[in-house]
C-alpha positions in Angstrom: 3.2 -39.5 -5.9 5.6 -37.7 -3.4 5.0 -35.5 -0.4 7.0 -32.7 1.2 7.2 -31.6 4.8 9.5 -28.7 5.7 12.3 -30.2 3.4 11.6 -33.8 4.1 10.4 -35.8 1.1 8.4 -38.9 1.4 8.3 -41.0 -1.8 6.2 -44.0 -2.5 8.0 -47.2 -3.7 9.4 -47.0 -7.3 6.9 -49.5 -8.6 4.1 -47.2 -7.6 5.8 -44.2 -9.2 6.3 -46.1 -12.4 2.7 -47.2 -12.4 1.5 -43.6 -12.3 3.8 -42.5 -15.1 3.3 -45.4 -17.5 -0.3 -46.4 -16.9 0.5 -50.0 -16.0 -2.3 -51.9 -14.4 -1.6 -53.7 -11.0 -2.4 -57.4 -10.8 -6.0 -58.1 -10.2 -7.3 -54.8 -11.6 -8.6 -54.1 -15.1 -7.8 -51.1 -17.3 -11.4 -50.0 -16.7 -10.8 -50.0 -13.0 -7.7 -47.8 -13.5 -9.8 -45.3 -15.5 -12.6 -45.0 -12.8 -10.8 -45.6 -9.5 -7.9 -44.1 -7.6 -5.9 -44.7 -4.5 -6.0 -42.3 -1.6 -4.6 -42.1 1.9 -7.7 -41.4 4.0 -8.1 -40.7 7.7 -10.8 -43.2 8.8 -10.8 -41.6 12.3 -8.9 -38.9 14.0 -6.9 -41.0 16.4 -3.3 -40.3 15.3 -1.4 -41.7 12.3 -2.8 -45.2 12.8 -6.1 -43.8 11.6 -4.7 -43.4 8.1 -5.6 -46.1 5.6 -4.8 -46.7 1.9 -8.1 -47.0 0.1 -9.5 -47.3 -3.4 -12.1 -44.7 -4.3 -14.0 -43.5 -7.4 -12.0 -41.1 -9.5 -13.5 -37.6 -9.1 -15.5 -36.2 -12.0 -15.0 -32.8 -13.6 -17.8 -30.4 -12.7 -18.5 -26.7 -13.3 -15.6 -24.6 -12.0 -13.5 -27.6 -11.1 -10.3 -28.8 -12.8 -9.3 -32.5 -12.7 -5.7 -32.9 -11.6 -3.4 -35.9 -11.6 -1.7 -35.2 -8.2 2.1 -35.5 -8.4 3.1 -34.2 -5.0 1.2 -33.3 -1.7 2.3 -30.8 0.8 2.4 -31.7 4.5 1.6 -28.9 7.0 1.1 -28.8 10.8 -2.7 -28.7 10.2 -2.7 -32.4 9.1 -1.2 -33.4 12.5 -3.8 -31.2 14.3 -6.7 -32.9 12.4 -5.3 -36.4 12.9 -4.9 -35.8 16.6 -8.6 -34.8 16.9 -7.9 -31.2 17.8 -9.8 -29.6 14.9 -13.5 -30.4 15.5 -14.7 -28.8 12.3 -13.1 -31.5 10.2 -15.1 -34.7 9.9 -13.9 -38.3 9.3 -13.5 -40.1 7.0 -11.4 -37.5 5.3 -8.6 -37.4 2.7 -6.0 -35.0 4.1 -3.8 -32.6 2.3 -4.5 -28.8 2.0 -1.9 -28.1 -0.7 -0.2 -29.8 -3.5 1.0 -29.9 -7.1 -0.3 -31.8 -10.2 -0.9 -31.9 -13.9 -4.1 -30.7 -15.5 -6.1 -33.6 -17.0 -9.2 -31.7 -18.1 -11.5 -28.8 -17.3 -8.8 -26.1 -17.2 -9.9 -24.3 -20.3 -7.5 -21.8 -21.9 -6.2 -20.6 -18.5 -4.9 -24.1 -17.5 -4.7 -26.3 -20.7 -4.4 -30.0 -20.3 -0.8 -30.9 -19.4 -0.2 -27.7 -17.4 1.8 -28.1 -14.2 -0.1 -26.4 -11.3 0.0 -25.9 -7.6 -3.0 -25.4 -5.3 -4.3 -24.8 -1.9 -7.8 -24.2 -0.4 -10.2 -26.0 2.0 -9.0 -29.3 0.7 -8.1 -31.8 3.4 -10.1 -29.9 5.9 -13.7 -29.4 4.8 -13.5 -31.7 1.7 -11.2 -34.4 0.5 -7.6 -33.2 -0.2 -4.3 -33.9 -1.9 -3.4 -37.3 -0.4 -4.8 -39.0 -3.5 -3.9 -39.8 -7.1 -6.6 -37.5 -8.5 -8.3 -34.3 -7.2 -10.9 -31.9 -8.7 -9.8 -28.4 -7.7 -11.6 -25.1 -8.1 -10.0 -23.0 -10.8 -9.5 -20.0 -8.5 -7.3 -22.2 -6.3 -4.8 -23.0 -9.0 -1.5 -21.3 -10.0 0.8 -22.3 -12.8 4.2 -23.7 -11.6 7.1 -21.6 -12.9 9.7 -23.2 -15.1 12.6 -24.4 -13.0 10.5 -25.3 -10.0 9.9 -29.0 -9.6 6.6 -30.5 -8.4 7.7 -31.5 -5.0 9.0 -28.0 -4.2 5.9 -26.4 -5.6 3.6 -28.6 -3.4 5.1 -26.9 -0.3 4.8 -23.3 -1.6 1.1 -22.2 -1.4 0.3 -22.3 2.3 3.6 -20.9 3.6 4.1 -18.2 0.9 0.5 -17.0 0.8 0.6 -16.7 4.6 3.8 -14.8 4.3 2.5 -12.5 1.6 -0.7 -11.7 3.6 1.5 -11.0 6.7 3.7 -8.6 4.8 0.7 -6.9 3.1 -1.2 -6.4 6.4 2.0 -5.1 8.1 2.3 -2.4 5.4 5.7 -3.7 4.1 7.4 -1.7 1.4 10.9 -1.5 -0.1 13.5 -0.2 2.3 11.8 -1.5 5.4 13.4 -4.0 7.8 11.6 -7.3 8.5 11.9 -9.2 11.8 11.6 -13.0 11.3 11.6 -14.7 14.7 10.6 -18.0 13.2 13.2 -18.1 10.4 13.6 -21.9 10.7 9.9 -22.5 9.9 8.3 -22.5 6.5 6.4 -19.2 7.0 9.4 -17.4 8.5 11.6 -18.6 5.7 9.0 -17.5 3.1 8.7 -14.0 4.8 12.4 -13.5 4.5 12.6 -14.6 0.9 9.6 -12.5 -0.2 10.8 -9.4 1.7 14.2 -9.7 0.0 12.6 -10.0 -3.4 10.4 -7.0 -2.7 13.4 -4.8 -1.6 13.7 -5.1 2.2 16.6 -3.3 3.9 18.5 -6.0 6.0 17.0 -9.2 7.2 16.5 -9.2 11.0 16.6 -12.7 12.4 16.0 -13.9 16.0 19.0 -15.0 18.1 19.3 -18.4 19.7 18.2 -16.9 23.1 14.7 -16.4 21.7 14.2 -20.1 20.7 11.3 -21.9 22.4 12.5 -23.4 25.7 11.9 -26.9 26.8 8.7 -27.7 28.7 10.7 -28.1 31.9 11.5 -24.7 33.4 9.6 -22.9 30.6 8.2 -20.2 32.9 11.6 -19.3 34.3 13.2 -19.3 30.9 10.4 -17.1 29.4 10.7 -14.6 32.3 14.4 -14.3 31.8 14.3 -14.1 28.0 11.6 -11.3 27.7 13.9 -8.5 28.7 16.6 -9.8 26.4 14.1 -10.1 23.6 13.0 -6.5 24.1 16.5 -5.1 24.1 17.4 -7.2 21.0 14.4 -6.0 19.0 15.2 -2.4 19.9 18.8 -2.9 18.8 17.7 -4.6 15.6 15.4 -1.7 14.6 18.1 0.8 15.4 20.9 -1.0 13.6 19.7 -4.0 11.6 23.1 -4.6 9.9 24.7 -5.3 13.3 22.1 -7.9 14.4 21.3 -9.7 11.2 23.9 -12.3 11.8 23.1 -13.1 15.4 22.1 -16.7 14.6 
């Protein structure tokens, strides 16, 4: 299983990857154990990354409305860090993190998601219930989406949260073809997704934030912010008036 975090891919050792694909059984475990158990990276407590432990757990069972997936990749978002740092009190340990991911349908998908289908997903997983940092996961059917041909599993695992957030933002903003989109966080996953979706939907010219608007260091932040606000206002005004002239400011 692999994981993706804003372009960084974390891959397990090759022996583990081979085990998942070939069905080989590790030393000391029977074939029966492999059928009923799975490995997961679980937060035993929310005290930072040292709270994560590799554990063996029962493989989830298929129930009404749930589809059993063999997880092939897990997305990594800032929310995992927030939870692990103890700053999201609604989450309760122990908890398997991972709010988005990709996998292959094992069973329970019906005609919409036949066995063998490649899917991506997001939802309350990894927050209010166990998530994608595991070999298997039972996902609600309404949280699944087929992965398009030409998109690999690792890329697909990082799509749902960023692109759904971007789509909601564009919809709430009343975006339509011909409009200009301001993306002040183009370097982040959501800002990147907003730009791509807007282009696909027919935006005018991408309007990206210049370097002066980047977040200042903690030291001297107040002075920097006070000096940058007038510049930001004038830049946004210019961008709206002439987006073609400001699109390449970065």
